[in-house]
DSSP file (Angstrom, degrees, kcal/mol; ACC not computed):
  #  RESIDUE AA STRUCTURE BP1 BP2  ACC     N-H-->O    O-->H-N    N-H-->O    O-->H-N    TCO  KAPPA ALPHA  PHI   PSI    X-CA   Y-CA   Z-CA
    1    1 A M              0   0    0      0, 0.0     2,-0.2     0, 0.0     0, 0.0   0.000 360.0 360.0 360.0 138.5  -34.7  -45.7    1.2
    2    2 A S        -     0   0    0      1,-0.1     3,-0.1     3,-0.0     0, 0.0  -0.604 360.0-109.9 -93.4 150.4  -31.6  -43.5    0.8
    3    3 A E        -     0   0    0     -2,-0.2     3,-0.1     1,-0.1    -1,-0.1  -0.398  40.7 -97.7 -69.9 143.4  -31.3  -40.7   -1.6
    4    4 A P    >   -     0   0    0      0, 0.0     3,-2.4     0, 0.0    -1,-0.1  -0.339  55.9 -84.8 -64.4 154.6  -29.0  -41.2   -4.6
    5    5 A M  T 3  S+     0   0    0      1,-0.3     8,-0.2    -3,-0.1     3,-0.1  -0.286 117.6  21.9 -60.2 128.6  -25.5  -39.7   -4.0
    6    6 A G  T >  S+     0   0    0      1,-0.3     3,-1.4    -3,-0.1    -1,-0.3   0.431  83.4 145.4  93.0  -2.0  -25.6  -35.9   -4.8
    7    7 A A  T <  S+     0   0    0     -3,-2.4    -1,-0.3     1,-0.3     3,-0.1  -0.488  71.9  18.6 -70.3 141.1  -29.4  -35.5   -4.4
    8    8 A G  T 3  S+     0   0    0      1,-0.3    -1,-0.3    -3,-0.1    -3,-0.1   0.180  94.2 131.8  83.2 -16.9  -30.1  -32.1   -3.0
    9    9 A A    <   -     0   0    0     -3,-1.4    -1,-0.3     1,-0.1     4,-0.0  -0.261  64.9-127.3 -68.4 155.0  -26.8  -30.7   -3.9
   10   10 A T  S    S+     0   0    0     -3,-0.1    -1,-0.1     1,-0.1    -2,-0.0   0.754  95.3  40.1 -79.0 -24.7  -26.6  -27.4   -5.6
   11   11 A E  S    S-     0   0    0     -5,-0.1    -2,-0.1     3,-0.0     2,-0.1  -0.950  87.0-118.0-121.4 142.5  -24.4  -28.9   -8.5
   12   12 A P        -     0   0    0      0, 0.0     2,-0.1     0, 0.0    -6,-0.1  -0.435  46.6 -86.1 -74.2 158.9  -24.7  -32.1  -10.1
   13   13 A L        -     0   0    0     -8,-0.2     2,-0.2    -2,-0.1    -8,-0.0  -0.354  46.5-128.3 -64.8 138.7  -21.8  -34.6   -9.8
   14   14 A L        -     0   0    0     -3,-0.1    -1,-0.1    -2,-0.1    -3,-0.0  -0.580  16.6-111.3 -92.9 149.4  -19.1  -34.1  -12.3
   15   15 A E     >  -     0   0    0     -2,-0.2     4,-2.5     1,-0.1     3,-0.4  -0.450  39.1-108.2 -70.4 153.9  -17.7  -36.8  -14.5
   16   16 A P  H  > S+     0   0    0      0, 0.0     4,-2.4     0, 0.0     5,-0.2   0.876 122.2  52.2 -61.0 -33.0  -14.1  -37.5  -13.4
   17   17 A G  H  > S+     0   0    0      2,-0.2     4,-1.5     1,-0.2     5,-0.1   0.861 110.9  48.3 -65.2 -35.1  -12.8  -35.8  -16.7
   18   18 A Q  H  > S+     0   0    0     -3,-0.4     4,-1.9     2,-0.2    -1,-0.2   0.875 109.2  53.6 -68.2 -42.3  -15.0  -32.6  -15.8
   19   19 A A  H  X S+     0   0    0     -4,-2.5     4,-2.5     2,-0.2     5,-0.2   0.927 109.1  47.5 -62.3 -48.6  -13.7  -32.7  -12.3
   20   20 A L  H  X S+     0   0    0     -4,-2.4     4,-2.6    -5,-0.2    -1,-0.2   0.859 110.1  53.2 -59.5 -36.5  -10.0  -32.7  -13.4
   21   21 A D  H  X S+     0   0    0     -4,-1.5     4,-2.3     2,-0.2    -1,-0.2   0.838 109.2  47.3 -66.6 -35.8  -10.7  -29.9  -15.8
   22   22 A R  H  X S+     0   0    0     -4,-1.9     4,-2.2     2,-0.2    -2,-0.2   0.897 111.6  51.7 -81.0 -33.3  -12.2  -27.8  -13.1
   23   23 A L  H  X S+     0   0    0     -4,-2.5     4,-3.2     2,-0.2    -2,-0.2   0.933 109.7  51.3 -58.0 -43.9   -9.2  -28.6  -10.7
   24   24 A A  H  X S+     0   0    0     -4,-2.6     4,-2.4     1,-0.2    -2,-0.2   0.960 110.9  45.8 -58.5 -48.2   -6.9  -27.5  -13.5
   25   25 A A  H  X S+     0   0    0     -4,-2.3     4,-1.8     1,-0.2    -1,-0.2   0.849 113.5  49.9 -66.7 -30.9   -8.7  -24.3  -14.0
   26   26 A W  H  X S+     0   0    0     -4,-2.2     4,-2.2     2,-0.2     5,-0.2   0.944 110.9  49.7 -68.5 -48.5   -8.8  -23.6  -10.3
   27   27 A K  H  X S+     0   0    0     -4,-3.2     4,-2.4     1,-0.2    -2,-0.2   0.873 108.0  54.4 -56.7 -39.8   -5.0  -24.4  -10.0
   28   28 A G  H  X S+     0   0    0     -4,-2.4     4,-2.6     2,-0.2    -1,-0.2   0.913 107.6  49.7 -56.8 -48.7   -4.4  -22.0  -12.9
   29   29 A R  H  X S+     0   0    0     -4,-1.8     4,-2.0     1,-0.2    -2,-0.2   0.905 113.0  46.4 -55.2 -44.8   -6.2  -19.2  -11.1
   30   30 A I  H  X S+     0   0    0     -4,-2.2     4,-2.2     2,-0.2    -2,-0.2   0.890 111.4  50.9 -64.7 -42.4   -4.2  -19.8   -7.9
   31   31 A D  H  X S+     0   0    0     -4,-2.4     4,-2.4    -5,-0.2    -2,-0.2   0.928 112.0  47.5 -65.0 -47.4   -1.0  -20.0   -9.8
   32   32 A Q  H  X S+     0   0    0     -4,-2.6     4,-2.2     1,-0.2    -2,-0.2   0.823 111.4  52.1 -70.5 -27.0   -1.8  -16.6  -11.6
   33   33 A L  H  X S+     0   0    0     -4,-2.0     4,-2.6     2,-0.2    -1,-0.2   0.900 108.2  50.3 -70.5 -40.8   -2.7  -15.0   -8.2
   34   34 A A  H  X S+     0   0    0     -4,-2.2     4,-1.8     2,-0.2     5,-0.2   0.938 113.0  46.0 -59.1 -47.3    0.6  -16.1   -6.7
   35   35 A A  H  X S+     0   0    0     -4,-2.4     4,-2.3     2,-0.2     5,-0.2   0.941 115.1  46.9 -65.7 -41.8    2.5  -14.6   -9.6
   36   36 A D  H  X S+     0   0    0     -4,-2.2     4,-2.8     1,-0.2     5,-0.3   0.963 111.8  51.7 -62.2 -45.7    0.4  -11.3   -9.5
   37   37 A T  H  X S+     0   0    0     -4,-2.6     4,-1.6     1,-0.3    -1,-0.2   0.812 110.5  47.2 -68.2 -29.6    0.9  -11.2   -5.8
   38   38 A R  H  X S+     0   0    0     -4,-1.8     4,-2.0     2,-0.2    -1,-0.3   0.807 112.0  50.0 -81.1 -25.4    4.7  -11.6   -6.1
   39   39 A A  H  X S+     0   0    0     -4,-2.3     4,-2.4    -5,-0.2    -2,-0.2   0.909 110.7  49.9 -77.4 -35.4    4.9   -9.0   -8.8
   40   40 A M  H  X S+     0   0    0     -4,-2.8     4,-3.0    -5,-0.2     5,-0.2   0.922 111.8  49.0 -62.9 -41.5    2.9   -6.6   -6.6
   41   41 A S  H  X S+     0   0    0     -4,-1.6     4,-2.7    -5,-0.3     5,-0.2   0.956 111.2  49.6 -65.8 -44.8    5.2   -7.3   -3.6
   42   42 A E  H  X S+     0   0    0     -4,-2.0     4,-1.2     1,-0.2    -1,-0.2   0.925 113.4  46.0 -58.3 -44.2    8.3   -6.6   -5.8
   43   43 A R  H  X S+     0   0    0     -4,-2.4     4,-0.5     1,-0.2    -1,-0.2   0.850 113.2  47.3 -68.3 -36.7    6.9   -3.4   -7.0
   44   44 A L  H >< S+     0   0    0     -4,-3.0     3,-0.9     1,-0.2    20,-0.4   0.856 108.6  56.6 -67.4 -35.6    5.8   -2.2   -3.6
   45   45 A G  H 3< S+     0   0    0     -4,-2.7    -2,-0.2     1,-0.3    -1,-0.2   0.805 111.5  44.5 -68.4 -26.3    9.3   -3.2   -2.3
   46   46 A E  H 3< S+     0   0    0     -4,-1.2    -1,-0.3    -5,-0.2     2,-0.2   0.599  87.1 121.2 -88.7 -10.5   10.8   -0.9   -4.9
   47   47 A L    <<  +     0   0    0     -3,-0.9    17,-0.6    -4,-0.5     2,-0.4  -0.320  30.3 166.8 -68.4 123.9    8.4    2.0   -4.4
   48   48 A R  E     -A   63   0A   0     -2,-0.2     2,-0.4    15,-0.2    15,-0.2  -0.998  11.4-169.8-134.8 132.3   10.0    5.4   -3.4
   49   49 A V  E     -A   62   0A   0     13,-2.5    13,-2.4    -2,-0.4     2,-0.4  -0.988   4.9-157.6-135.7 133.6    8.1    8.7   -3.5
   50   50 A T  E     -A   61   0A   0     -2,-0.4     2,-0.3    11,-0.2    11,-0.2  -0.856  10.3-177.9-114.3 141.8    9.5   12.1   -3.1
   51   51 A A  E     -A   60   0A   0      9,-2.5     9,-2.6    -2,-0.4     2,-0.3  -0.975   5.1-165.8-133.6 146.5    7.8   15.2   -2.0
   52   52 A A  E     -A   59   0A   0     -2,-0.3     7,-0.2     7,-0.2     2,-0.1  -0.950  25.1-112.2-129.9 154.8    8.7   18.9   -1.5
   53   53 A D    >   -     0   0    0      5,-2.1     3,-2.4    -2,-0.3     5,-0.0  -0.438  38.7-103.8 -78.2 158.2    7.3   21.8    0.1
   54   54 A D  T 3  S+     0   0    0      1,-0.3    -1,-0.1     2,-0.1    -2,-0.0   0.757 121.5  48.7 -52.3 -30.7    6.0   24.7   -2.0
   55   55 A N  T 3  S-     0   0    0      3,-0.0    -1,-0.3    21,-0.0    21,-0.1   0.335 108.0-122.3 -94.6   8.3    9.0   26.8   -1.1
   56   56 A R  S <  S+     0   0    0     -3,-2.4    20,-0.2     2,-0.2    -2,-0.1   0.775  74.8 126.3  55.2  31.1   11.6   24.1   -1.9
   57   57 A M  S    S+     0   0    0      1,-0.2    17,-2.7    19,-0.1     2,-0.4   0.788  73.4  24.6 -83.9 -31.9   12.9   24.3    1.6
   58   58 A V  E     - B   0  73A   0     15,-0.2    -5,-2.1    30,-0.1     2,-0.4  -0.991  60.3-175.2-138.1 140.9   12.5   20.6    2.4
   59   59 A E  E     -AB  52  72A   0     13,-2.1    13,-3.1    -2,-0.4     2,-0.4  -0.998  13.4-173.4-132.1 128.8   12.4   17.5    0.1
   60   60 A V  E     -AB  51  71A   0     -9,-2.6    -9,-2.5    -2,-0.4     2,-0.4  -0.947  13.3-156.0-126.4 145.4   11.7   14.0    1.6
   61   61 A T  E     -AB  50  70A   0      9,-2.7     8,-3.5    -2,-0.4     9,-1.4  -0.987  14.6-177.2-116.8 131.9   11.7   10.5    0.2
   62   62 A V  E     -AB  49  68A   0    -13,-2.4   -13,-2.5    -2,-0.4     6,-0.2  -0.907  17.3-134.6-126.3 158.4    9.7    7.7    1.8
   63   63 A D  E >   -A   48   0A   0      4,-1.9     3,-2.3    -2,-0.3   -15,-0.2  -0.325  47.0 -77.7 -97.4-173.9    9.5    4.0    0.9
   64   64 A A  T 3  S+     0   0    0    -17,-0.6   -16,-0.1   -20,-0.4   -19,-0.1   0.582 131.0  55.6 -67.9 -11.5    6.3    2.0    0.7
   65   65 A Q  T 3  S-     0   0    0      2,-0.1    -1,-0.3   -20,-0.1     3,-0.1   0.475 118.3-109.4 -95.6  -7.7    6.0    1.6    4.4
   66   66 A G  S <  S+     0   0    0     -3,-2.3     2,-0.2     1,-0.3    -2,-0.1   0.393  70.2 146.2  91.7  -1.3    6.1    5.4    4.8
   67   67 A A        -     0   0    0      1,-0.1    -4,-1.9    -5,-0.1    -1,-0.3  -0.454  55.7-107.8 -72.2 131.8    9.6    5.3    6.3
   68   68 A L  E     +B   62   0A   0     -6,-0.2    -6,-0.2    -2,-0.2     3,-0.1  -0.435  41.6 167.0 -54.3 121.0   12.0    8.2    5.6
   69   69 A V  E     +     0   0A   0     -8,-3.5     2,-0.3     1,-0.4    -7,-0.2   0.520  65.1   2.4-115.5 -10.2   14.7    7.2    3.3
   70   70 A D  E     -B   61   0A   0     -9,-1.4    -9,-2.7     2,-0.0    -1,-0.4  -0.946  55.8-170.7-166.8 150.6   16.2   10.5    2.4
   71   71 A I  E     -B   60   0A   0     -2,-0.3     2,-0.4   -11,-0.2   -11,-0.2  -0.970   5.5-166.5-149.5 133.6   15.7   14.1    3.3
   72   72 A R  E     -B   59   0A   0    -13,-3.1   -13,-2.1    -2,-0.4     2,-0.5  -0.963   5.9-155.3-122.0 136.7   17.2   17.2    1.7
   73   73 A L  E     -B   58   0A   0     -2,-0.4   -15,-0.2   -15,-0.2   -16,-0.1  -0.954  10.1-140.6-118.2 130.5   17.3   20.7    3.0
   74   74 A G    >   -     0   0    0    -17,-2.7     3,-1.4    -2,-0.5     4,-0.2  -0.249  30.6-105.3 -79.5 171.1   17.5   23.7    1.0
   75   75 A R  G >  S+     0   0    0      1,-0.3     3,-2.0     2,-0.1     4,-0.2   0.768 110.3  79.7 -68.2 -24.6   19.6   26.9    1.9
   76   76 A R  G >  S+     0   0    0      1,-0.3     3,-1.3   -20,-0.2     4,-0.3   0.643  75.6  74.8 -58.9 -17.8   16.3   28.7    2.8
   77   77 A I  G X  S+     0   0    0     -3,-1.4     3,-1.1     1,-0.3    -1,-0.3   0.827  84.5  63.9 -63.0 -28.2   16.2   26.8    6.1
   78   78 A Q  G <  S+     0   0    0     -3,-2.0    -1,-0.3     1,-0.3    -2,-0.2   0.599 100.1  53.0 -75.3 -11.8   18.9   29.1    7.4
   79   79 A Q  G <  S+     0   0    0     -3,-1.3     2,-0.3    -4,-0.2    -1,-0.3   0.441 103.2  64.5-103.4  -3.1   16.5   32.1    7.0
   80   80 A V  S <  S-     0   0    0     -3,-1.1     5,-0.0    -4,-0.3     0, 0.0  -0.854  91.2 -88.4-125.7 161.1   13.5   30.6    9.1
   81   81 A E     >  -     0   0    0     -2,-0.3     4,-2.1     1,-0.1     3,-0.5  -0.260  37.0-119.5 -61.5 147.4   12.8   29.6   12.7
   82   82 A P  H  > S+     0   0    0      0, 0.0     4,-3.5     0, 0.0     5,-0.2   0.867 115.6  62.1 -58.8 -39.0   13.7   26.0   13.5
   83   83 A E  H  > S+     0   0    0      2,-0.2     4,-2.9     1,-0.2     5,-0.2   0.874 103.7  48.8 -51.2 -42.0   10.0   25.6   14.5
   84   84 A T  H  > S+     0   0    0     -3,-0.5     4,-2.6     2,-0.2     5,-0.3   0.949 110.5  50.3 -63.6 -52.1    9.1   26.4   10.8
   85   85 A V  H  X S+     0   0    0     -4,-2.1     4,-3.5     1,-0.2     3,-0.2   0.969 111.7  48.9 -53.9 -54.5   11.6   24.0    9.5
   86   86 A A  H  X S+     0   0    0     -4,-3.5     4,-2.9     1,-0.2    -1,-0.2   0.928 112.2  46.3 -46.2 -53.5   10.3   21.3   11.8
   87   87 A R  H  X S+     0   0    0     -4,-2.9     4,-2.0     1,-0.2    -1,-0.2   0.833 112.3  51.3 -69.1 -25.1    6.7   21.8   10.8
   88   88 A T  H  X S+     0   0    0     -4,-2.6     4,-2.9    -3,-0.2     5,-0.3   0.924 108.3  51.8 -70.0 -44.5    7.6   21.9    7.1
   89   89 A I  H  X S+     0   0    0     -4,-3.5     4,-3.0    -5,-0.3     5,-0.2   0.992 112.7  46.1 -50.6 -57.7    9.5   18.6    7.4
   90   90 A M  H  X S+     0   0    0     -4,-2.9     4,-1.5     1,-0.2    -2,-0.2   0.886 112.7  47.9 -48.9 -50.9    6.4   17.1    9.1
   91   91 A A  H  X S+     0   0    0     -4,-2.0     4,-2.0     1,-0.2    -1,-0.2   0.855 112.8  50.2 -66.0 -40.7    3.9   18.4    6.5
   92   92 A T  H  X S+     0   0    0     -4,-2.9     4,-2.2     1,-0.2    -1,-0.2   0.850 108.7  52.4 -72.4 -31.3    6.2   17.2    3.6
   93   93 A M  H  X S+     0   0    0     -4,-3.0     4,-1.5    -5,-0.3    -2,-0.2   0.876 108.9  49.6 -68.3 -32.1    6.4   13.8    5.2
   94   94 A R  H  X S+     0   0    0     -4,-1.5     4,-2.3    -5,-0.2    -2,-0.2   0.882 111.4  49.7 -68.8 -39.0    2.7   13.7    5.4
   95   95 A E  H  X S+     0   0    0     -4,-2.0     4,-2.4     1,-0.2    -2,-0.2   0.902 110.7  48.5 -62.8 -43.0    2.5   14.7    1.8
   96   96 A A  H  X S+     0   0    0     -4,-2.2     4,-2.6     2,-0.2    -1,-0.2   0.842 111.2  51.0 -68.7 -34.1    5.0   12.1    0.7
   97   97 A R  H  X S+     0   0    0     -4,-1.5     4,-2.5     2,-0.2    -1,-0.2   0.884 108.7  51.4 -78.3 -36.4    3.2    9.4    2.6
   98   98 A R  H  X S+     0   0    0     -4,-2.3     4,-2.0     2,-0.2    -2,-0.2   0.909 111.6  47.0 -67.8 -36.1   -0.2   10.3    1.0
   99   99 A K  H  X S+     0   0    0     -4,-2.4     4,-2.9     2,-0.2     5,-0.2   0.958 110.6  52.9 -62.9 -49.8    1.3   10.1   -2.4
  100  100 A T  H  X S+     0   0    0     -4,-2.6     4,-2.8     1,-0.2    -2,-0.2   0.883 107.4  50.7 -54.1 -40.1    2.9    6.8   -1.5
  101  101 A A  H  X S+     0   0    0     -4,-2.5     4,-2.8     2,-0.2    -1,-0.2   0.917 112.0  49.2 -58.0 -44.0   -0.6    5.5   -0.4
  102  102 A D  H  X S+     0   0    0     -4,-2.0     4,-2.1     1,-0.2    -2,-0.2   0.959 114.8  43.8 -53.7 -54.1   -2.0    6.7   -3.9
  103  103 A R  H  X S+     0   0    0     -4,-2.9     4,-2.3     2,-0.2    -2,-0.2   0.881 111.7  53.3 -66.4 -44.9    0.8    5.0   -5.7
  104  104 A A  H  X S+     0   0    0     -4,-2.8     4,-3.2    -5,-0.2     5,-0.2   0.939 109.6  48.9 -60.3 -50.5    0.5    1.8   -3.5
  105  105 A Q  H  X S+     0   0    0     -4,-2.8     4,-3.2     1,-0.2     5,-0.3   0.953 109.5  51.9 -58.5 -45.9   -3.2    1.5   -4.3
  106  106 A E  H  X S+     0   0    0     -4,-2.1     4,-3.2     1,-0.2    -2,-0.2   0.943 110.9  48.7 -50.7 -49.0   -2.4    2.0   -8.0
  107  107 A I  H  X S+     0   0    0     -4,-2.3     4,-2.4     2,-0.2     5,-0.3   0.952 110.6  49.4 -54.9 -56.4    0.1   -0.9   -7.8
  108  108 A I  H  X>S+     0   0    0     -4,-3.2     4,-3.2     1,-0.2     5,-0.7   0.905 114.8  45.2 -55.6 -42.8   -2.3   -3.2   -6.0
  109  109 A T  H  X5S+     0   0    0     -4,-3.2     4,-1.5    -5,-0.2    -1,-0.2   0.926 112.0  51.5 -69.1 -37.9   -5.1   -2.5   -8.6
  110  110 A E  H  <5S+     0   0    0     -4,-3.2    -1,-0.2    -5,-0.3    -2,-0.2   0.848 123.0  29.5 -66.4 -33.1   -2.7   -2.9  -11.5
  111  111 A T  H  <5S+     0   0    0     -4,-2.4    -2,-0.2    -5,-0.2    -3,-0.2   0.925 136.5  20.4 -88.6 -49.1   -1.5   -6.3  -10.2
  112  112 A L  H  <5S-     0   0    0     -4,-3.2     4,-0.3    -5,-0.3     3,-0.2   0.626  97.3-140.2 -98.9 -14.5   -4.3   -7.8   -8.4
  113  113 A G     << -     0   0    0     -4,-1.5    -1,-0.2    -5,-0.7    -2,-0.1  -0.281  26.2 -87.8  80.5-177.3   -7.4   -5.9   -9.8
  114  114 A T  S    S+     0   0    0      1,-0.1    -1,-0.2    -2,-0.1     6,-0.1   0.372 106.9  81.1-113.2   5.2  -10.3   -4.6   -8.0
  115  115 A E  S    S+     0   0    0     -3,-0.2    -2,-0.1     4,-0.0    -1,-0.1   0.736  75.5  81.8 -82.9 -18.4  -12.5   -7.7   -8.2
  116  116 A S     >  -     0   0    0     -4,-0.3     4,-2.1     1,-0.2     5,-0.2  -0.690  68.8-148.5 -84.2 129.9  -10.9   -9.5   -5.3
  117  117 A P  H  > S+     0   0    0      0, 0.0     4,-2.2     0, 0.0     5,-0.2   0.865 101.1  55.4 -63.1 -32.5  -12.1   -8.6   -1.8
  118  118 A A  H  > S+     0   0    0      1,-0.2     4,-2.9     2,-0.2     5,-0.2   0.909 107.2  48.5 -68.0 -38.5   -8.6   -9.4   -0.5
  119  119 A A  H  > S+     0   0    0      1,-0.2     4,-2.4     2,-0.2     5,-0.2   0.930 113.4  48.7 -65.8 -39.8   -7.0   -7.0   -3.0
  120  120 A R  H  X S+     0   0    0     -4,-2.1     4,-1.9     2,-0.2    -1,-0.2   0.885 112.3  47.1 -63.0 -38.8   -9.5   -4.3   -2.0
  121  121 A A  H  X S+     0   0    0     -4,-2.2     4,-2.4     2,-0.2    -2,-0.2   0.912 111.5  52.0 -66.0 -44.1   -8.9   -4.9    1.7
  122  122 A M  H  X S+     0   0    0     -4,-2.9     4,-2.3     1,-0.2     5,-0.2   0.877 109.3  48.7 -63.7 -39.6   -5.2   -4.8    1.1
  123  123 A A  H  X S+     0   0    0     -4,-2.4     4,-2.4     1,-0.2    -1,-0.2   0.905 113.3  47.3 -65.4 -41.3   -5.4   -1.4   -0.8
  124  124 A A  H  X S+     0   0    0     -4,-1.9     4,-2.1    -5,-0.2    -2,-0.2   0.860 111.7  50.2 -77.5 -31.3   -7.5    0.1    1.9
  125  125 A Q  H  X S+     0   0    0     -4,-2.4     4,-2.4     2,-0.2    -2,-0.2   0.922 113.1  47.2 -63.6 -45.1   -5.2   -1.2    4.8
  126  126 A V  H  X S+     0   0    0     -4,-2.3     4,-2.8     2,-0.2     5,-0.3   0.964 113.4  47.0 -67.0 -51.9   -2.2    0.2    3.0
  127  127 A A  H  X S+     0   0    0     -4,-2.4     4,-2.5    -5,-0.2    -1,-0.2   0.896 113.4  49.1 -52.1 -42.6   -3.9    3.6    2.3
  128  128 A D  H  X S+     0   0    0     -4,-2.1     4,-1.4    -5,-0.2     5,-0.2   0.969 112.5  46.9 -68.9 -46.3   -5.1    3.9    6.0
  129  129 A R  H  X S+     0   0    0     -4,-2.4     4,-1.1     1,-0.2    -2,-0.2   0.876 116.2  43.7 -63.9 -40.9   -1.8    3.0    7.4
  130  130 A L  H  < S+     0   0    0     -4,-2.8    -1,-0.2     1,-0.2    -2,-0.2   0.893 115.8  47.4 -67.2 -43.2    0.1    5.5    5.2
  131  131 A R  H  < S+     0   0    0     -4,-2.5    -2,-0.2    -5,-0.3    -1,-0.2   0.662 116.3  40.8 -76.8 -15.1   -2.3    8.3    5.5
  132  132 A T  H >< S+     0   0    0     -4,-1.4     3,-1.9    -5,-0.1     4,-0.3   0.590  88.7 114.1-107.2 -17.7   -2.7    8.2    9.3
  133  133 A A  T 3< S+     0   0    0     -4,-1.1   -36,-0.1     1,-0.3     4,-0.0  -0.281  90.0   4.1 -52.3 124.4    1.1    7.6    9.8
  134  134 A G  T >  S+     0   0    0      1,-0.1     3,-1.4    -2,-0.1    -1,-0.3   0.654  89.0 130.1  75.4  10.6    2.7   10.7   11.6
  135  135 A A  T <  S+     0   0    0     -3,-1.9     3,-0.2     1,-0.3    -2,-0.1   0.895  78.3  39.7 -64.9 -37.7   -0.7   12.4   12.0
  136  136 A G  T 3  S+     0   0    0     -4,-0.3     3,-0.4     1,-0.2    -1,-0.3   0.191  89.3  99.0 -92.3  17.6    0.0   13.0   15.6
  137  137 A E    <   +     0   0    0     -3,-1.4    -1,-0.2     1,-0.2    -2,-0.1  -0.102  36.7 120.5 -92.6  32.6    3.7   13.9   15.2
  138  138 A A        -     0   0    0     -3,-0.2    -1,-0.2     1,-0.1   -48,-0.1   0.728  66.0-144.3 -73.8 -16.4    3.3   17.6   15.3
  139  139 A G        -     0   0    0     -3,-0.4     2,-0.3     1,-0.1    -1,-0.1   0.428  12.6-132.3  72.6 148.4    5.6   17.7   18.4
  140  140 A T        -     0   0    0      6,-0.1     2,-0.3    -3,-0.0    -1,-0.1  -0.959  27.2-109.5-131.8 150.0    5.7   19.8   21.5
  141  141 A R        -     0   0    0     -2,-0.3     2,-0.1     4,-0.1    -2,-0.0  -0.603  28.2-147.9 -82.6 135.4    8.8   21.5   22.9
  142  142 A D    >   -     0   0    0     -2,-0.3     3,-1.7     1,-0.0    -1,-0.0  -0.290  43.3 -81.8 -87.1-174.2   10.4   20.3   26.1
  143  143 A R  T 3  S+     0   0    0      1,-0.3    -2,-0.1     2,-0.1    -1,-0.0   0.688 128.6  57.3 -65.5 -19.9   12.2   22.2   28.7
  144  144 A D  T 3  S-     0   0    0      0, 0.0    -1,-0.3     0, 0.0    -3,-0.0   0.460 122.0-101.4 -87.4  -3.4   15.4   22.2   26.4
  145  145 A G    <         0   0    0     -3,-1.7    -2,-0.1     0, 0.0    -4,-0.1   0.652 360.0 360.0  91.9  16.3   13.7   23.8   23.6
  146  146 A W              0   0    0     -6,-0.0    -6,-0.1    -4,-0.0    -3,-0.1   0.324 360.0 360.0-100.6 360.0   13.3   20.4   21.6
C-alpha cells in the first residue's frame, strides 16, 4: 500500500492559496534583497576615503577597491629624504585602505544587515582584501636608487 502524498515530509502540503501566498512572500524577500544589493553597490561605487599622515606631509584618497584616486604632497616633503616620503606615502595608503574597509563594512551592514551569511562573507572578503592590499609594498631600492 502506498503512503499518502506528503507522508513523512517535514511540512504538511499547502492548499493552493497558501502556496501562492508563500511564493509571493518569498518573491518579496528576493525583490527586497535585490534592491538592497543595488543600493549597496551604488554606495560602494561612490565610496572615497582620504587619509593624511600626522605631519600632513602626505594626503591620499582611495576608492572602494583601495585604488589610489588622488595624492597631495605638502611642502614639507622638500625637507625630508625621499625614502621617508615614500614610506609615508605607503603608510598613508595602508591607513586609507583600512578606513575604506571599515566604511565598506558599515555600508554592507547598513544595506544588507548582518543576518545574511552572504552579507557577512562579503563584508569579511572586502575587509580582508583592503586590509592586506599593499602590505608587502614596502619597496626595496634597485641599483639606480629607486
